[in-house]
C-alpha positions in Angstrom: -31.6 -43.7 -3.7 -31.0 -40.2 -2.1 -28.8 -39.3 0.8 -29.5 -36.5 3.2 -25.8 -35.3 3.3 -24.5 -36.3 -0.2 -21.4 -34.3 -1.3 -22.0 -31.5 -3.8 -19.5 -31.6 -6.7 -18.7 -28.7 -8.9 -17.3 -30.7 -11.8 -17.9 -33.7 -14.1 -16.9 -35.0 -17.5 -18.9 -35.4 -20.6 -19.1 -38.8 -22.2 -16.3 -37.6 -24.5 -14.1 -36.7 -21.5 -14.5 -32.9 -21.7 -14.5 -31.2 -18.2 -17.6 -29.3 -17.4 -18.2 -27.0 -14.4 -21.7 -27.0 -13.0 -22.2 -23.5 -14.2 -22.1 -24.9 -17.8 -24.0 -28.1 -17.2 -27.2 -28.9 -19.1 -30.3 -30.8 -17.9 -30.8 -34.1 -19.6 -27.1 -34.6 -20.5 -25.1 -37.6 -19.2 -22.0 -36.9 -17.2 -19.2 -39.0 -15.5 -17.2 -38.5 -12.3 -13.6 -37.7 -13.3 -12.3 -39.7 -10.4 -14.3 -43.0 -10.3 -15.8 -42.7 -13.9 -19.3 -43.5 -12.5 -22.3 -41.6 -13.7 -23.2 -38.2 -12.2 -26.3 -36.1 -12.6 -26.6 -32.3 -12.4 -28.8 -31.0 -9.6 -30.1 -27.7 -10.8 -33.1 -26.9 -8.6 -34.3 -23.6 -7.2 -33.4 -24.0 -3.6 -30.0 -25.7 -3.2 -26.7 -24.6 -4.8 -26.4 -26.2 -8.2 -24.1 -29.2 -8.2 -23.3 -32.6 -9.6 -24.2 -35.7 -7.6 -23.3 -39.4 -8.0 -26.2 -41.7 -8.9 -24.8 -43.9 -6.2 -22.9 -42.5 -3.3 -19.2 -43.1 -3.6 -16.1 -42.0 -1.7 -15.0 -39.2 -4.1 -14.4 -35.9 -2.4 -15.3 -32.6 -4.1 -11.7 -31.4 -3.8 -10.4 -34.6 -5.6 -13.0 -34.2 -8.3 -12.1 -30.5 -8.8 -8.4 -31.3 -8.7 -8.8 -33.9 -11.4 -10.5 -31.7 -14.0 -10.4 -28.0 -13.2 -6.9 -27.6 -14.5 -7.8 -29.4 -17.7 -10.8 -27.1 -18.2 -8.7 -24.0 -17.7 -6.1 -25.3 -20.2 -8.8 -25.9 -22.8 -10.5 -22.6 -22.1 -7.2 -20.5 -22.2 -6.1 -22.4 -25.3 -9.3 -21.4 -27.1 -8.6 -17.7 -26.2 -5.0 -18.0 -27.4 -6.0 -19.6 -30.7 -8.6 -16.9 -31.4 -6.3 -14.0 -30.4 -8.6 -12.8 -27.6 -6.9 -11.3 -24.6 -7.4 -12.7 -21.1 -7.2 -9.8 -18.7 -6.3 -9.7 -15.0 -6.1 -6.7 -12.8 -2.7 -6.0 -11.3 -3.0 -3.6 -8.4 -0.8 -1.2 -6.5 -1.7 0.8 -3.4 -2.6 3.8 -5.5 -4.1 2.4 -8.7 -4.7 -0.7 -10.8 -3.7 -1.9 -14.3 -5.1 -4.4 -16.8 -2.7 -7.1 -17.9 -3.2 -9.7 -20.7 -1.8 -13.0 -19.3 -1.7 -14.4 -22.8 0.8 -11.7 -24.0 3.8 -13.5 -25.6 2.2 -16.9 -24.6 3.0 -19.8 -27.0 1.7 -22.8 -25.1 -0.4 -23.7 -22.1 0.4 -26.8 -20.1 -1.0 -28.5 -17.0 1.2 -29.9 -14.1 4.3 -28.2 -15.3 7.6 -28.4 -13.5 9.4 -25.0 -13.5 12.8 -24.2 -12.0 11.0 -22.5 -9.1 8.4 -25.2 -8.4 5.4 -27.2 -9.6 2.7 -25.2 -11.3 -0.9 -26.5 -11.8 -0.9 -24.6 -15.1 1.9 -22.7 -16.8 1.7 -20.3 -19.7 4.9 -20.7 -21.6 6.6 -18.3 -24.1 8.4 -19.4 -27.3 11.5 -20.3 -25.3 9.5 -22.7 -23.1 9.8 -20.4 -20.1 6.9 -19.9 -17.7 5.7 -16.3 -17.9 2.6 -17.0 -15.9 1.7 -19.8 -13.5 -1.7 -20.6 -12.1 -2.3 -22.4 -8.9 -5.8 -23.9 -8.3 -5.8 -22.9 -4.6 -7.0 -26.3 -3.4 -5.2 -27.7 -0.3 -2.7 -25.6 1.7 -2.1 -22.0 0.6 1.2 -21.5 -1.2 4.1 -20.3 0.9 5.0 -16.6 0.3 8.6 -17.5 -0.4 7.5 -19.9 -3.1 5.5 -17.1 -4.8 8.5 -14.7 -4.5 10.8 -17.3 -6.2 8.5 -17.1 -9.2 8.0 -13.3 -9.3 11.7 -12.6 -8.8 12.4 -14.6 -11.9 9.8 -12.8 -14.0 6.9 -15.3 -13.7 3.6 -13.9 -12.6 1.5 -16.0 -10.2 -2.3 -16.4 -10.2 -3.7 -18.1 -7.1 -7.4 -19.0 -7.8 -10.2 -18.7 -5.2 -10.6 -22.4 -4.0 -14.3 -21.9 -3.4 -14.9 -21.1 -7.1 -12.7 -23.9 -8.2 -14.3 -26.5 -5.9 -17.9 -25.6 -6.6 -17.6 -25.1 -10.4 -19.8 -22.0 -10.1 -17.4 -20.2 -12.4 -16.8 -18.3 -15.5 -13.2 -17.5 -16.5 -13.4 -13.8 -16.1 -15.1 -14.1 -12.6 -12.6 -16.7 -11.5 -9.6 -14.5 -12.4 -11.3 -11.4 -10.9 -11.5 -13.3 -7.5 -7.9 -14.5 -7.7 -4.8 -13.3 -5.9 -2.1 -11.9 -8.3 1.6 -11.7 -7.6 3.8 -10.0 -10.2 2.9 -9.4 -13.8 3.6 -5.7 -14.2 6.2 -6.6 -16.9 3.3 -7.8 -19.1 1.7 -4.3 -19.2 1.3 -2.8 -22.7 4.3 -0.6 -23.5 1.9 2.1 -24.7 0.7 2.5 -21.1 4.2 3.0 -19.7 6.8 5.9 -19.5 9.5 5.5 -22.2 12.6 3.5 -21.5 11.2 1.9 -18.3 13.1 -1.0 -16.9 10.4 -3.6 -16.0 11.9 -7.1 -15.8 12.7 -8.1 -12.2 16.1 -9.5 -13.2 17.1 -6.2 -14.9 15.8 -4.1 -11.9 18.1 -6.0 -9.6 21.0 -5.7 -12.1 20.6 -1.9 -12.3 20.6 -1.5 -8.5 23.6 -3.8 -8.1 25.6 -1.9 -10.7 24.7 1.4 -9.0 27.2 0.6 -6.2 29.9 -1.3 -8.1 32.4 1.5 -7.8 33.3 4.3 -5.2 31.7 5.7 -3.3 29.8 2.3 -3.3 26.5 4.0 -2.4 23.4 5.4 -4.0 20.2 7.0 -2.9 17.3 8.6 -4.7 13.8 9.9 -4.2 10.9 8.3 -6.1 9.0 10.7 -8.2 5.9 10.9 -10.4 5.8 11.2 -14.2 2.3 11.6 -15.7 0.1 8.8 -14.5 3.0 6.8 -13.0 4.3 7.4 -9.5 7.2 5.8 -7.7 9.7 6.2 -10.5 13.5 6.1 -9.7 16.3 7.4 -11.9 19.5 5.3 -11.6 22.4 6.0 -14.0 20.2 6.8 -16.9 17.8 4.0 -16.2 14.2 4.5 -15.1 12.8 2.0 -12.6 9.2 1.7 -11.6 9.2 0.8 -7.9 5.9 1.0 -6.0 6.1 -1.1 -2.9 4.4 -4.0 -4.6 7.1 -4.2 -7.2 9.9 -3.9 -4.6 8.3 -6.7 -2.6 8.1 -9.1 -5.5 11.5 -8.1 -7.0 13.7 -7.4 -4.0 11.8 -8.4 -0.9 13.2 -7.8 2.6 12.3 -7.5 6.2 10.1 -4.7 7.4 11.3 -2.2 10.0 8.6 0.0 11.4 10.1 3.1 13.0 6.9 5.0 13.6 3.3 5.3 12.6 4.2 6.6 9.2 7.9 5.6 8.9 8.8 2.2 7.4 12.0 0.7 6.0 12.2 -2.6 4.0 15.7 -4.0 4.3 17.2 -6.6 2.0 20.8 -7.8 1.8 22.7 -9.5 -1.1 26.1 -11.2 -1.1 28.7 -10.1 -3.7 31.1 -12.3 -5.6 34.1 -11.0 -3.6 32.6 -11.8 -0.2 31.1 -8.4 0.5 27.4 -7.5 1.0 24.9 -5.0 -0.5 22.2 -3.5 1.7 19.1 -2.3 0.0 16.5 0.0 1.7 13.0 0.9 0.6 12.0 3.9 2.7 8.5 5.3 3.2 8.0 8.4 5.3 4.4 9.6 5.3 3.7 10.5 1.6 7.3 10.3 0.4 9.3 7.3 -0.8 13.0 6.8 -1.5 15.6 4.0 -2.1 19.1 3.6 -0.7 21.7 1.1 -1.7 25.0 0.6 0.0 27.9 -1.8 -0.6 30.0 -3.2 2.2 33.4 -4.7 1.4 34.5 -8.2 2.5 35.1 -8.2 6.2 33.1 -5.0 6.8 30.1 -5.2 9.0 26.8 -3.9 7.7 26.2 -1.0 10.1 23.4 1.6 10.2 21.3 3.2 13.0 17.6 3.1 12.8 17.1 3.9 16.4 17.2 7.6 16.5 13.9 9.4 17.2 14.9 12.2 14.8 13.6 10.0 12.0 10.1 10.5 13.3 10.2 14.3 13.2 7.3 15.7 11.0 9.8 17.6 8.8 11.8 14.5 7.8 11.2 13.0 4.3 12.1 9.6 2.9 15.1 10.9 1.0 16.5 12.4 4.2 16.5 8.9 5.8 17.7 7.2 2.6 20.7 9.6 2.4 21.6 8.6 6.0 21.2 4.9 5.3 23.4 5.2 2.2 26.2 6.5 4.3 25.9 10.2 3.7 25.1 12.9 6.2 21.4 13.6 7.0 20.2 17.1 7.5 17.1 17.5 9.5 15.1 20.6 8.4 14.3 23.1 11.1 
């Protein structure tokens, strides 16, 4: 019996229980629904999108079918790559350029439905210590909250959110699925040969270096981000070199955006200190220039700074001018 509006499923199981996306289905093979275990057939004509269909219409939604087996298929596929030593590349992008990252770098195990300290992951790529270095979300259902993503990236876990259409329909190959995904974090997985020497990459270490920069008088720091070879947005802090394009700052530090003009932006984040004080961190962008300011306020001292002056919008002002002011030092506006 046929139905005019039968659901189109992207996934099925072989009789041996192996998940198969419709893109890998073969005519003449028998398949089962991963939810109800009833028989499915691949519809692979020339006019409609290829899909699986139940022999008899049942109440199994395409999302439930995909949710039941897409994760298992990914685990099996990634495990094969890991066992063979093949890289699985994603593209991590900044505003200015992009970099290839191997998500299997340092991976020792791949698990489905893994509980991490920062939340539930559909798939987790674990290092030898059992820590999640990459988590993958299938993208089905409600989009993940940004704060949830930041909790992972600020703790050194990259997040891959898959395109739900590709997952749902099964019209996928691994490389295409990853190419269409949204990536948060992961720069710390870059090959060291691509990086400037002595670069601090781990989010936890970046925060530690910035915190230590204001641990003693005068309790303030500011610096301009510069370019070294192919890498821009490098910051020198007490002998350390931090790579801080805005994407890294957002995923490592975060903060609220303050737009002072068409080409003047300040990201502001605050941290508490162990003695009741606070640390204010500023990521300053003024036209083509970028700088960072960090200032510590003692216990009982109010965080105070003025972003209201129109002088910041003068064409001659640079990011380091504004950062110097926010760090508590005088600001000199060029003539």
